[in-house]
C-alpha angles and dihedrals in degrees: 000000000000094000119214119341139159136209123217132192118221110216097148117103122222120272122244122198133167118254112177100020143033125237105270092019131133127243112220125223090261093057116100105172143046108218128190134174113239123176143150126205101211122017097021131235114299096227097188091061102050108129125200128181133181113200089341095308120113116252125190114251122182126201122232103207095192095055102027091237133137115210134197111192111202099177094120098034109034113186114246120267113278142047120337136180113228115194121187127187120192120185127190128215092262093063098259116134132195119198123189132181125212133185112220134174129211 
């Protein structure tokens, strides 16, 4: 006997929110990272499949499990001065994906 149980279907994609910048904001010369919140209520963020692009070029994001943040450290390869399009895709383990675009300036 299994007792009472329930099955749920996860159709909700993860959420993505800015952390250390605002959409359309400018990173100063002292800034070294782009940080966003990324979390999922049910299946959890699939960290190995997070995809980040700056102006269409891949950038390396890492996932901080403890704080539900994704981080792109640009200390060694700072984007050139001006306007840039940052696109971030965050999937969960149930196959749902959330993609958000941000405009940032350096």
